[in-house]
C-alpha positions as CSV (number, residue, x, y, z in Angstrom):
1,M,-14.4,9.9,10.9
2,E,-14.4,11.3,6.9
3,P,-17.4,11.0,4.9
4,V,-18.0,7.4,3.1
5,Y,-19.5,7.6,-0.5
6,Q,-20.7,4.8,-2.7
7,C,-21.0,4.2,-6.2
8,R,-23.0,1.4,-8.5
9,Y,-21.9,0.7,-12.2
10,S,-23.4,-1.7,-14.9
11,N,-25.1,-2.2,-18.1
12,A,-28.5,-0.6,-17.4
13,S,-32.1,0.5,-19.4
14,Q,-33.1,3.7,-19.7
15,T,-36.5,4.9,-21.3
16,V,-36.5,8.7,-22.8
17,G,-40.1,9.0,-24.4
18,S,-41.2,5.9,-26.2
19,Q,-37.6,4.5,-26.4
20,V,-35.4,2.2,-24.4
21,T,-32.1,2.5,-24.8
22,S,-29.0,0.7,-22.6
23,G,-25.5,1.0,-21.8
24,W,-22.9,0.7,-19.0
25,Q,-23.1,3.7,-16.6
26,V,-23.1,4.5,-13.2
27,T,-26.3,3.9,-11.6
28,F,-25.6,5.3,-8.7
29,A,-23.0,7.8,-6.6
30,S,-23.5,9.3,-3.3
31,P,-24.1,13.0,-3.1
32,G,-21.1,15.3,-2.4
33,I,-19.0,12.5,-3.9
34,P,-15.4,13.8,-4.7
35,K,-15.0,14.3,-8.5
36,E,-11.6,12.9,-8.0
37,A,-13.3,9.5,-6.2
38,Y,-15.9,9.3,-8.9
39,Q,-13.7,9.5,-11.9
40,V,-10.9,6.8,-10.6
41,C,-13.8,4.9,-9.3
42,V,-15.6,4.2,-12.5
43,K,-12.3,4.0,-14.3
44,L,-12.3,1.0,-12.1
45,Q,-15.6,-0.2,-12.4
46,A,-15.4,0.0,-16.6
47,A,-12.4,-1.5,-16.5
48,N,-14.2,-4.8,-15.8
49,S,-16.7,-4.8,-18.3
50,P,-14.6,-6.2,-21.2
51,I,-14.5,-9.4,-19.1
52,C,-18.0,-9.9,-18.6
53,A,-18.3,-12.7,-20.6
54,R,-15.6,-14.9,-19.1
55,A,-15.4,-14.0,-15.7
56,A,-15.0,-16.8,-13.8
57,E,-14.3,-17.7,-10.1
58,E,-11.1,-20.8,-10.3
59,D,-14.0,-23.1,-9.4
60,G,-16.2,-22.4,-12.5
61,T,-18.5,-20.2,-10.7
62,P,-19.9,-17.3,-11.7
63,L,-16.6,-14.5,-10.0
64,N,-18.1,-12.1,-7.4
65,L,-14.8,-10.3,-7.5
66,L,-13.5,-8.2,-4.4
67,E,-11.0,-5.5,-4.8
68,L,-9.2,-3.1,-2.9
69,V,-7.9,-0.6,-4.6
70,G,-5.6,2.4,-3.0
71,D,-4.9,5.7,-4.9
72,G,-2.9,7.2,-2.3
73,N,-6.0,9.5,-1.7
74,Y,-8.8,7.4,-1.3
75,L,-9.6,3.3,-0.7
76,Y,-12.1,1.6,-3.2
77,V,-13.8,-1.3,-1.7
78,L,-15.2,-2.9,-4.2
79,Q,-17.6,-5.7,-5.2
80,T,-18.3,-7.0,-9.2
81,Q,-20.7,-9.5,-9.4
82,F,-20.3,-11.3,-12.9
83,G,-22.8,-14.0,-14.4
84,L,-25.6,-11.6,-14.8
85,T,-27.6,-10.6,-18.2
86,D,-28.8,-7.5,-19.2
87,R,-32.5,-7.0,-20.8
88,L,-31.6,-8.1,-24.3
89,G,-29.8,-11.3,-22.8
90,R,-26.3,-10.1,-23.2
91,P,-23.7,-10.7,-20.5
92,N,-23.5,-8.4,-17.6
93,M,-22.6,-7.2,-14.2
94,Q,-22.7,-4.9,-11.4
95,S,-20.1,-3.3,-9.7
96,H,-20.6,-1.4,-6.3
97,A,-17.9,0.3,-4.2
98,V,-17.3,1.7,-1.1
99,I,-14.7,4.7,-0.7
100,F,-12.5,5.9,2.2
101,H,-10.8,8.8,2.4
102,T,-7.2,7.9,3.9
103,W,-6.3,11.2,4.7
104,N,-7.6,12.7,8.3
105,N,-8.8,9.9,8.6
106,E,-7.2,8.6,11.8
107,P,-9.7,5.4,12.5
108,L,-9.5,3.9,9.3
109,L,-5.6,3.8,9.1
110,K,-5.3,2.4,12.4
111,N,-8.3,-0.5,12.9
112,P,-8.6,-2.0,9.4
113,N,-12.0,-3.0,10.1
114,Y,-13.3,0.0,8.8
115,F,-12.8,-0.7,5.2
116,L,-12.4,-4.9,5.3
117,A,-14.9,-5.4,7.3
118,L,-18.1,-4.2,5.7
119,H,-21.0,-6.8,5.5
120,P,-22.1,-8.3,2.1
121,V,-25.5,-6.4,2.1
122,T,-23.4,-3.4,1.9
123,F,-22.9,-3.8,-1.3
124,Q,-26.5,-5.4,-2.2
125,K,-28.2,-2.2,-0.8
126,E,-29.9,0.9,-3.2
127,D,-28.8,3.6,-0.8
128,D,-25.6,4.6,0.5
129,T,-25.9,3.3,4.3
130,V,-22.8,1.3,5.1
131,I,-23.4,-2.1,7.0
132,Y,-20.7,-3.8,9.2
133,Q,-20.3,-7.7,10.4
134,S,-21.8,-8.3,13.7
135,R,-17.8,-9.3,14.6
136,S,-14.8,-7.4,13.7
137,L,-11.5,-8.8,13.7
138,S,-8.6,-8.3,16.3
139,L,-5.3,-9.0,14.8
140,E,-4.4,-11.8,16.4
141,E,-7.5,-13.5,15.4
142,A,-7.0,-12.3,11.8
143,M,-3.4,-13.7,12.2
144,V,-4.7,-17.1,13.2
145,L,-7.4,-17.4,9.9
146,A,-4.2,-16.2,7.8
147,G,-2.7,-19.1,9.5
148,L,0.4,-16.6,9.8
149,D,2.9,-17.2,12.9
150,R,5.2,-13.9,13.0
151,V,8.3,-15.3,10.9
152,R,5.7,-15.8,8.1
153,Y,4.1,-12.6,8.8
154,A,7.3,-10.5,8.4
155,A,7.7,-12.3,5.6
156,L,4.5,-11.7,3.9
157,V,5.1,-8.3,4.7
158,K,8.5,-8.3,2.5
159,C,7.4,-10.0,0.0
160,V,4.3,-7.3,-0.6
161,F,6.8,-4.3,0.0
162,A,9.0,-5.8,-2.3
163,Q,5.9,-6.0,-4.9
164,L,4.9,-2.4,-4.3
165,E,8.6,-0.8,-4.5
166,S,9.1,-2.5,-7.7
167,R,5.6,-1.9,-10.0
168,K,8.1,-2.5,-13.1
169,A,6.5,-6.0,-13.2
170,S,3.5,-6.2,-14.9
171,R,2.1,-8.9,-13.1
172,P,1.1,-9.4,-9.3
173,L,2.2,-11.2,-6.5
174,Y,0.1,-14.2,-6.0
175,I,-1.2,-15.2,-2.5
176,Q,-2.1,-18.9,-2.0
177,Y,-5.9,-19.2,-0.3
178,D,-8.5,-21.7,-0.8
179,G,-11.3,-19.6,-1.8
180,N,-13.0,-18.8,2.1
181,P,-13.7,-15.1,2.2
182,R,-13.2,-14.8,6.1
183,R,-9.5,-16.1,5.4
184,L,-8.9,-13.6,2.9
185,Q,-10.1,-10.9,5.4
186,G,-7.8,-12.1,8.1
187,I,-4.8,-12.1,5.3
188,L,-5.8,-8.3,4.0
189,H,-6.5,-7.9,7.6
190,C,-2.5,-8.7,8.2
191,L,-1.2,-7.0,6.0
192,C,-3.0,-3.7,6.4
193,A,-2.2,-4.0,9.9
194,G,1.3,-4.4,9.9
195,M,2.2,-2.4,7.0
196,P,3.4,1.4,6.8
197,R,0.5,3.8,5.9
198,Y,2.1,5.0,2.5
199,L,2.0,1.1,1.4
200,V,-1.3,0.6,2.2
201,R,-3.0,3.4,0.4
202,N,-1.5,2.3,-2.6
203,L,-2.3,-1.4,-2.8
204,R,-3.8,-2.9,-5.6
205,V,-5.8,-6.1,-4.6
206,A,-8.0,-8.9,-6.8
207,S,-9.6,-11.9,-4.6
208,C,-9.2,-14.1,-7.8
209,P,-7.2,-14.0,-11.3
210,T,-8.7,-12.2,-14.2
211,A,-7.5,-10.9,-17.4
212,N,-6.9,-7.7,-15.3
213,D,-3.8,-8.9,-13.4
214,S,-1.6,-6.6,-14.5
215,G,-2.9,-3.7,-13.2
216,K,-2.9,-5.1,-9.0
217,D,0.0,-6.0,-7.0
218,L,-1.9,-8.6,-5.2
219,V,-3.8,-11.5,-6.4
220,F,-5.6,-13.9,-4.7
221,S,-5.3,-17.7,-6.1
222,R,-6.1,-21.1,-5.2
223,A,-3.1,-21.9,-7.5
224,A,-0.5,-19.0,-6.7
225,K,2.3,-21.4,-7.2
226,T,1.6,-22.2,-10.6
227,R,1.0,-18.4,-12.1
228,G,4.2,-16.5,-11.3
229,R,5.4,-14.6,-8.1
230,F,4.1,-16.3,-5.0
231,F,3.5,-16.6,-1.6
232,V,1.8,-19.1,0.6
233,P,0.9,-17.7,4.0
234,Q,1.0,-21.2,6.1
235,T,4.4,-22.2,5.0
236,G,6.3,-18.9,3.9
237,E,6.9,-20.5,0.8
238,N,7.8,-17.9,-1.6
239,N,9.8,-17.1,-4.8
240,V,10.5,-13.5,-4.1
241,L,12.7,-12.7,-1.5
242,T,16.6,-13.3,-2.3
243,N,19.6,-12.8,-0.1
244,R,20.3,-9.2,-1.9
245,L,16.5,-8.4,-0.7
246,E,16.7,-9.5,2.8
247,Q,19.5,-7.4,3.1
248,T,18.0,-4.1,1.2
249,I,14.8,-4.9,3.9
250,R,16.8,-5.2,6.7
251,R,18.9,-1.7,6.0
252,S,15.8,0.0,5.5
253,G,14.8,-0.8,9.1
254,Y,11.6,0.2,9.2
255,V,9.5,-2.6,6.7
256,D,9.8,-5.4,8.7
257,Y,10.2,-4.0,12.3
258,A,6.7,-4.0,13.7
259,V,6.3,-7.5,12.7
260,E,9.3,-8.9,14.0
261,Q,9.7,-6.5,17.4
262,L,6.8,-4.8,18.1
263,P,3.8,-6.4,20.4
264,L,0.9,-6.0,18.1
265,E,-1.1,-3.9,20.0
266,E,1.5,-1.3,19.9
267,F,1.7,-1.5,15.3
268,P,-0.8,2.1,14.6
269,A,1.3,4.3,17.1
270,F,4.4,3.2,15.2
271,F,3.4,3.5,12.4
272,E,1.2,6.8,13.2
273,A,5.0,8.1,14.6
274,L,6.8,6.6,11.4
275,E,4.7,8.5,9.5
276,D,4.2,11.8,11.5
277,I,8.3,11.7,11.1
278,A,8.6,11.4,7.8
279,S,5.9,14.0,6.6
280,S,7.5,16.3,9.3
281,M,10.9,16.3,6.6
282,G,8.7,17.5,3.8
283,D,6.6,16.7,0.7
284,A,7.2,12.6,1.1
285,S,4.7,11.7,-1.7
286,S,6.9,11.2,-4.4
287,A,9.4,9.3,-2.0
288,W,8.0,7.7,1.0
289,H,10.7,5.1,0.9
290,P,14.0,7.3,1.7
291,F,11.1,9.4,4.1
292,S,10.1,6.7,5.9
293,K,13.9,5.0,6.1
294,L,15.0,8.3,8.1
295,A,12.4,8.7,9.8
296,F,12.8,5.2,11.2
297,Q,16.6,6.2,12.4
298,F,14.8,9.2,13.8
299,W,12.2,7.6,16.1
300,K,14.8,4.7,17.1
301,R,17.2,7.4,17.8
302,Q,19.7,4.9,15.9
303,D,23.4,6.1,16.6
304,D,25.0,6.7,13.2
305,A,28.2,4.9,15.3
306,V,27.4,1.7,15.2
307,F,26.7,1.7,11.4
308,S,29.4,-0.3,9.2
309,D,31.1,2.1,6.8
310,T,28.9,0.7,3.6
311,E,25.8,1.5,6.1
312,L,26.6,4.8,7.1
313,E,27.0,5.7,3.3
314,S,24.0,3.8,1.9
315,N,22.2,6.0,4.6
316,F,23.4,9.7,3.7
317,S,23.4,8.2,0.0
318,D,19.6,7.7,0.5
319,A,19.2,10.6,2.7
320,L,21.3,13.0,-0.2
321,R,18.3,11.7,-3.0
322,L,15.6,13.8,-1.7
323,P,16.1,17.4,-3.3
324,P,17.5,19.7,-1.2
325,S,14.4,21.6,0.3
326,G,15.8,23.9,3.4
327,N,13.9,21.4,5.4
328,R,15.2,22.0,9.6
329,I,14.7,18.4,10.2
330,L,15.9,17.0,7.4
331,E,18.9,19.0,7.6
332,N,19.7,18.1,10.9
333,V,19.7,14.6,10.2
334,L,22.3,15.2,7.3
335,T,24.1,17.0,9.6
336,R,24.4,14.3,12.1
337,M,25.6,11.6,9.1
338,L,27.9,14.0,7.6
339,R,29.9,14.4,11.4
340,E,30.0,10.8,11.8
341,A,31.4,10.5,7.8
342,N,34.2,13.5,8.8
343,R,34.8,11.3,12.5
344,R,35.8,8.7,10.2
345,K,37.1,10.5,7.5
346,L,35.1,8.8,5.0
347,V,35.6,10.1,1.2
348,L,32.0,9.8,-0.5
349,P,31.4,8.2,-3.7
350,A,31.7,10.4,-7.0
351,E,27.6,10.7,-6.7
352,S,27.3,10.8,-3.1
353,E,29.5,13.8,-3.1
354,T,27.8,16.0,-6.2
355,L,24.4,15.2,-4.3
356,L,26.3,16.8,-1.1
357,Y,27.3,19.9,-2.9
358,A,23.7,20.7,-4.0
359,W,22.5,20.2,-0.5
360,L,25.3,22.5,0.6
361,D,24.4,25.3,-1.6
362,S,21.1,25.8,-0.2
363,A,21.9,24.9,2.8
364,R,19.8,27.0,5.7
365,S,21.9,25.1,8.6
366,D,24.6,26.5,9.9
367,E,25.6,23.2,11.2
368,L,25.2,21.4,8.1
369,K,27.6,24.1,6.5
370,E,29.9,24.1,9.2
371,A,30.4,20.1,8.7
372,G,30.3,20.3,5.1
373,R,33.3,22.7,5.5
374,Q,34.7,20.2,7.5
375,Y,33.8,17.7,5.0
376,R,36.1,19.6,2.1
377,K,38.9,20.0,4.5
378,N,39.5,16.2,5.3
379,R,39.0,15.4,1.3
């Protein structure tokens, strides 16, 4: 396991000489905490300070907000207790973050308990030791807690995928739950175990609605159906999935494949293989979805002959939109698709043709160049 870091933030007092001053500040940070993680974490914690005076649970009690935030490289688990006061009696909060590195950290991504089963006492301690719950969850137990069967599990994953892939929307997806922390843990466990790793690395979650909802992907609520986009785990009811969206996700192949097709114990190996193949095709950091779509076809050893003309053109278009890189594996995938298009004597849409010619101009693979010559001849 990579090192785990912690950071606490509050409106605290300090004495300089005979003068006592106070202000929002970091009150503890683990030695050796990476600068980039520290900066992101403090920004996340500081974002909650303006809502101190009005932050409350949906039942009116002082808010104890749990947040899970991924920035691509680190996962931040933040527990923020509101309803406190500073030395002058002004509204205050105590925010405590536990920070996990998500790269070269295989146990973390294979088992969500590493970041979801933190004991509450971890967020109350004055040092940086991490304490876990005495009994962690299995995925099967998490599904029971969440109220999910495999059909509703797949629907949840698809809704969350749609939310993360359309971040232009300023509002989050609200997840219905009854306020039980253990149920919250179960739903999050299912999500983090059943989604591709790149989605987990970039997930932004809050346990309760606040004035800061616009920065979140998922917000848990006792009244989710009244707040906008929503999903109800116990019934699968939602206002996200449309027929068109379902078809788009089905064409991708990989998004809901694990939760629909694989035994629970095979999830970690599948997502590890998917990421390894996608990464081998080039720098997927800015285009995980198309890379993962291609990686799934590669992993499944899907024959392009099984796709309809429309599906083949769609897959080819996705691949061609990736910037030419000279990557051997990616050029092999393009060669395979182009050969199938040639066999069917397909004429690609104008945009795809332009992208194809750009790839051919910089291609290293003789096979891809030859397939390109054949396409021009057929054209």
